[in-house]
PLY file of the C-alpha trace (Angstrom):
ply
format ascii 1.0
element vertex 166
property float x
property float y
property float z
element edge 165
property int vertex1
property int vertex2
end_header
-97.53 215.47 136.49
-94.40 217.44 135.47
-94.82 219.55 138.51
-95.15 216.83 140.67
-91.99 215.39 139.20
-90.50 219.10 139.86
-91.39 218.92 143.07
-89.81 215.40 143.95
-86.29 216.45 142.34
-86.15 219.48 144.14
-86.83 217.58 147.42
-84.24 214.87 146.41
-81.91 217.97 145.77
-82.65 219.65 148.94
-81.67 216.24 150.77
-78.34 216.07 149.03
-77.50 219.09 149.71
-78.48 219.06 153.34
-76.50 215.58 153.56
-73.50 217.44 152.16
-73.85 220.24 154.36
-73.85 218.12 157.66
-71.33 215.07 156.22
-68.94 217.12 153.99
-67.72 220.31 156.09
-64.82 221.68 157.70
-65.52 220.55 161.31
-66.56 216.70 160.41
-63.53 216.43 158.03
-61.39 217.55 161.05
-62.97 215.57 163.62
-62.29 212.53 161.38
-59.07 213.17 161.14
-57.79 213.47 164.48
-59.84 210.40 164.92
-58.43 208.15 162.09
-54.72 210.13 162.99
-54.60 209.40 166.44
-55.60 205.56 166.22
-53.07 204.98 163.31
-50.44 206.75 165.34
-51.37 204.85 168.93
-51.44 201.45 167.01
-48.26 202.10 165.61
-46.79 202.84 169.21
-48.10 199.63 170.24
-46.36 197.59 167.51
-43.00 199.36 166.70
-41.14 198.16 170.08
-42.69 194.69 170.25
-41.89 194.37 166.34
-41.20 190.67 166.72
-44.40 189.88 168.31
-46.35 191.74 165.63
-44.73 189.81 163.18
-45.78 186.60 164.71
-49.40 187.85 164.87
-48.84 188.60 161.37
-48.08 185.36 160.64
-51.09 183.73 162.47
-53.46 185.04 159.74
-51.96 182.88 157.28
-52.65 185.10 154.67
-49.26 186.39 153.11
-46.32 184.38 151.67
-43.24 184.16 153.97
-41.14 187.71 152.44
-44.34 189.41 151.83
-45.21 188.11 155.63
-42.08 189.99 156.87
-41.83 192.83 154.76
-45.33 193.55 156.20
-45.02 193.01 159.61
-42.32 194.98 160.00
-43.04 197.99 157.79
-46.91 198.41 158.76
-46.24 200.05 162.25
-43.68 202.63 160.38
-46.63 203.40 157.61
-49.20 203.21 160.12
-46.98 206.09 162.44
-46.16 208.40 159.42
-49.44 208.22 157.67
-50.94 208.59 161.05
-49.25 212.00 161.67
-49.96 213.09 158.31
-53.50 212.40 158.27
-54.01 214.18 161.74
-51.92 217.39 160.38
-53.40 217.34 157.07
-50.33 217.03 155.35
-50.91 215.52 151.48
-54.28 214.79 153.25
-55.76 212.90 150.24
-52.91 210.94 149.33
-52.17 210.34 152.95
-55.99 209.28 153.49
-56.06 206.94 150.69
-53.21 205.08 152.00
-54.50 204.54 155.19
-57.94 203.67 153.38
-55.75 200.79 151.89
-54.57 199.72 154.95
-58.11 199.72 156.71
-58.63 197.18 153.48
-55.95 195.05 153.56
-57.11 194.37 157.69
-60.38 193.86 157.05
-59.67 191.74 154.36
-57.35 189.68 156.69
-60.58 189.32 159.50
-62.95 188.41 156.71
-60.59 185.46 155.46
-59.68 184.40 158.94
-62.90 184.68 160.46
-64.24 182.73 157.40
-61.31 179.90 158.14
-62.83 180.15 161.88
-59.58 181.05 163.00
-59.45 182.01 166.79
-56.39 184.55 167.26
-55.27 187.90 168.51
-56.28 190.52 166.66
-53.40 192.39 166.52
-54.62 195.96 166.63
-52.99 197.64 169.47
-51.26 196.00 172.57
-54.21 194.01 173.73
-54.56 190.40 173.14
-58.08 190.80 172.37
-59.40 188.06 170.13
-60.87 189.23 166.57
-63.72 189.00 165.87
-66.93 190.87 164.15
-66.71 193.98 166.07
-62.64 194.69 165.03
-64.18 194.25 160.91
-67.12 196.59 161.80
-64.80 199.21 163.75
-62.59 199.19 160.93
-65.60 199.85 158.65
-66.48 203.09 160.79
-62.72 204.31 160.43
-62.99 203.39 156.41
-66.13 205.48 156.41
-64.52 208.68 158.02
-61.36 207.88 155.52
-63.35 208.21 152.87
-65.23 211.20 153.79
-61.62 212.90 154.44
-60.40 211.66 150.88
-63.61 212.80 149.47
-63.77 216.34 151.15
-62.72 219.56 149.19
-63.29 220.74 152.88
-59.80 220.80 154.39
-59.87 224.64 156.18
-57.67 223.22 159.16
-55.08 221.57 157.75
-51.17 221.97 156.61
-52.51 221.45 153.05
-54.77 224.55 153.26
-51.86 227.02 155.23
-49.17 225.57 152.67
-51.79 226.75 149.79
-52.05 230.46 150.94
0 1
1 2
2 3
3 4
4 5
5 6
6 7
7 8
8 9
9 10
10 11
11 12
12 13
13 14
14 15
15 16
16 17
17 18
18 19
19 20
20 21
21 22
22 23
23 24
24 25
25 26
26 27
27 28
28 29
29 30
30 31
31 32
32 33
33 34
34 35
35 36
36 37
37 38
38 39
39 40
40 41
41 42
42 43
43 44
44 45
45 46
46 47
47 48
48 49
49 50
50 51
51 52
52 53
53 54
54 55
55 56
56 57
57 58
58 59
59 60
60 61
61 62
62 63
63 64
64 65
65 66
66 67
67 68
68 69
69 70
70 71
71 72
72 73
73 74
74 75
75 76
76 77
77 78
78 79
79 80
80 81
81 82
82 83
83 84
84 85
85 86
86 87
87 88
88 89
89 90
90 91
91 92
92 93
93 94
94 95
95 96
96 97
97 98
98 99
99 100
100 101
101 102
102 103
103 104
104 105
105 106
106 107
107 108
108 109
109 110
110 111
111 112
112 113
113 114
114 115
115 116
116 117
117 118
118 119
119 120
120 121
121 122
122 123
123 124
124 125
125 126
126 127
127 128
128 129
129 130
130 131
131 132
132 133
133 134
134 135
135 136
136 137
137 138
138 139
139 140
140 141
141 142
142 143
143 144
144 145
145 146
146 147
147 148
148 149
149 150
150 151
151 152
152 153
153 154
154 155
155 156
156 157
157 158
158 159
159 160
160 161
161 162
162 163
163 164
164 165
C-alpha cells in the first residue's frame, strides 16, 4: 500500500515537473511576451489617433461613472502602449505584466457585464468595428493565461531585466 502511494506520488511529481518544463521556460515566456507586447502596442496605436472615438466606445459600455470614464478612455491607450513596450522588452517584467493582466481583467469584466445586459456594441479593441461577443472574452482569457505565465515565470533570460541584472 505504501509502495503504491509512493508510486502515485512520484508519478504526480513527474507530471508536474514535465508541465513546468514545457510551460515555464525561457522560450515560452519570450513567445508570450512578444504576443502580449505586440498586441497591446497594436491596440494602442489604433486608439491613440482616434481618442475621441475610443472614448465614445468606452461610454457605450455604460459601466464607469462619467469622470472615471473619460479618464479611462484617454489614459488606457497610453497605458497599453507603455506597458506593451515594457512587456515586449522584458523591462520590469513582472510589474508590467501584472498591469497588463489588470487591464485584461477590466476588459473581461466589461465584456461580461455588457454581454449579460444584452448590449450589442463595437468591441473597441482595435480599430475595427467588430461586435463584442464571446470570442472576444475567450481571446482575452487566453491573453490572461499568457500574462499569468509571464508573471509567474522565473525564466526570463531574453529580457532587459536579465541584461540589467548582469
